[in-house]
C-alpha positions, 0 to 999 in steps of 0.5 A, spaced: 203 093 248 196 091 246 190 090 250 190 082 248 197 081 250 196 085 257 189 080 258 194 074 257 199 077 262 193 078 267 190 071 266 197 067 267 199 071 273 192 069 276 193 062 274 200 062 278 197 065 284 191 061 284 195 054 283 189 053 277 191 049 271 190 052 264 182 052 262 180 048 269 176 052 274 180 049 280 181 041 281 176 041 287 170 044 282 170 037 279 169 033 286 163 033 290 163 035 297 162 029 302 156 030 306 156 031 314 163 034 314 164 039 320 162 046 318 167 052 319 166 057 324 161 061 322 161 069 321 157 073 325 153 079 322 154 086 324 148 092 323 147 094 316 148 101 314 146 105 308 152 107 303 147 110 298 140 111 297 135 113 291 138 108 286 134 105 280 134 098 280 141 097 282 143 090 279 151 088 280 157 091 284 164 090 282 170 094 285 175 098 282 182 098 285 182 103 291 175 101 293 170 105 289 165 100 286 162 100 279 154 099 280 149 098 274 142 100 274 138 095 270 132 100 268 136 106 267 142 103 263 146 108 268 153 105 270 155 109 277 161 109 281 160 109 289 165 110 294 165 107 300 164 114 304 157 114 299 159 119 294 155 117 288 157 119 281 154 117 274 160 114 269 155 114 264 149 111 260 151 105 256 149 105 249 145 100 246 141 098 252 134 096 251 131 095 258 124 091 258 122 086 264 128 083 267 132 085 262 137 091 261 144 093 264 145 087 268 152 084 270 159 088 271 166 085 272 173 089 272 179 086 269 184 083 274 189 087 270 185 094 271 191 098 273 194 096 266 189 095 261 183 099 264 178 094 262 170 094 264 166 088 262 158 089 262 153 084 260 146 087 258 140 086 254 140 089 247 134 090 242 134 083 240 139 079 244 143 079 251 151 081 249 157 081 253 161 088 252 168 091 254 170 098 254 176 102 257 174 106 263 179 112 262 178 119 264 172 117 268 168 116 262 165 110 258 169 108 252 167 105 246 164 099 247 167 092 244 162 086 243 165 080 245 159 075 245 152 076 242 146 072 240 145 070 248 137 069 248 133 075 251 126 076 253 122 079 258 124 074 263 130 069 265 136 073 262 141 071 267 146 076 267 151 075 272 158 077 270 165 075 274 172 073 273 174 067 276 180 064 280 183 061 273 183 068 270 177 067 265 171 071 264 164 067 267 157 069 265 150 066 267 144 066 262 137 064 262 133 060 258 128 066 256 122 062 258 123 057 253 125 051 257 128 047 251 134 052 250 137 049 257 138 042 254 140 045 247 148 045 248 148 049 241 144 055 244 147 060 249 141 060 253 140 056 260 148 056 261 154 058 265 159 060 260 166 061 261 171 065 256 177 068 255 178 075 257 177 077 249 170 073 249 173 066 246 172 059 248 176 058 254 182 053 254 179 046 257 172 048 256 168 041 255 165 042 248 169 047 245 165 052 245 163 058 251 158 053 254 161 050 261 155 047 264 148 047 261 141 045 264 140 051 267 133 055 268 136 062 270 142 062 274 143 069 278 149 068 282 156 066 282 162 065 287 168 061 288 171 059 295 179 059 296 180 052 294 176 054 287 170 050 288 164 054 284 157 055 287 151 058 283 144 060 285 138 059 281 131 060 280 126 054 280 119 054 278 114 052 283 118 047 288 125 049 289 130 054 288 137 052 288 145 052 290 149 048 285 156 046 286 158 047 278 162 042 275 165 042 268 160 039 263 155 037 267 147 037 266 143 041 271 137 038 269 132 043 267 127 042 265 127 035 266 128 036 273 127 041 279 131 040 285 134 034 287 133 027 284 137 027 278 141 020 279 147 019 275 145 023 269 143 030 272 147 034 278 143 035 284 143 042 288 147 042 294 142 046 297 134 048 296 129 053 298 122 054 297 121 060 292 118 064 297 124 063 302 129 065 297 128 067 289 136 067 290 140 072 286 147 075 287 152 070 291 158 071 295 163 067 299 166 071 305 168 068 312 167 061 311 160 062 308 156 063 302 152 069 302 146 069 298 141 075 296 134 073 296 129 077 292 122 074 294 125 072 300 127 079 302 133 076 306 140 075 306 142 068 307 148 065 310 150 058 308 156 056 312 161 051 308 164 045 311 171 044 309 169 039 304 164 045 301 158 042 303 153 048 305 150 047 313 146 050 318 143 056 313 140 062 317 137 068 314 139 075 316 135 082 316 128 078 314 124 084 311 128 089 314 130 092 307 125 088 302 128 085 296 135 084 295 138 083 289 146 083 289 151 081 294 159 082 293 165 082 298 168 089 299 175 090 299 175 091 307 172 085 308 165 087 309 159 085 304 155 090 300 148 088 298 143 092 293 136 092 294 131 091 288 124 094 291 123 099 285 123 093 280 116 092 279 115 087 284 117 090 291 114 095 296 118 101 295 120 105 302 123 112 302 130 112 300 129 106 295 133 103 292 139 102 296 146 100 297 148 097 304 154 095 307 154 089 312 160 088 317 162 081 318 165 079 325 
């Protein structure tokens, strides 16, 4: 049986399990939540413990079956395997990665059918572009890379880079506009977009423009997360006024560079939550225990945004303010805790002993 066939089986199984229609990221993702709905009970945050130390700018975390995690290091181009007990091993250095500025080895995603196909997906910066590749992770090593998407604009800044499989079984990626804001409004460019594709890298069925593009008008999306109804949230760096959380809806224009923050009217989708950049610079995002969790770089804290039953963020609160410095990634672990990566060695932080770290945060 071919890998393409196995991937198709996995997509179909995911669609059946999630109740999503083919090519649609959950029907609720196309609706706007009503303001003022009652929040769900917010989870309480326990004390953070350090799982791993002395890492080099860990950027993304994805879990394998069995509970171990794959962790990318942006500047070293190394892919690590980290156990829940804190054992760190080097899977290998990813060939073709050219770290520069905010570029390097970025997102990682594990195939939903990993037990059948052993496929791992990566987003990284090559010499002239950003690209999405996959390989078979067998024998504990990085197999030959298969390029799925190339030509994503890259620069020293705004490379996007988050990668995840959604509840529809499709592969999603976030891109930046490399500091050229015109690309965000150009639907023919892959810069400043959220992309949705099949596991083989083709445009997903139901995409609004017949291409990889799902939404446009983004500056630099850094986090993606879905709730249990299929609603999709994304975190985005603003420029001077507003960092954003957006509810992602098929084909919508999120305004950059015409508008930053709210006030888009009917033409541009407004964010469902904003911060000032010094509070956030929001990076990775996860949904767990009824809340959206956002790792803040410049804000040096973990934001908790409880979600109402209609999906509206309410009563946000911050945790671990300045305790661990810059926070880059946050993901839901198989045991129900959050794993969070610091980013104090990225040239903008104040490194402490043991940086960078992977933290485990229990939820109660």
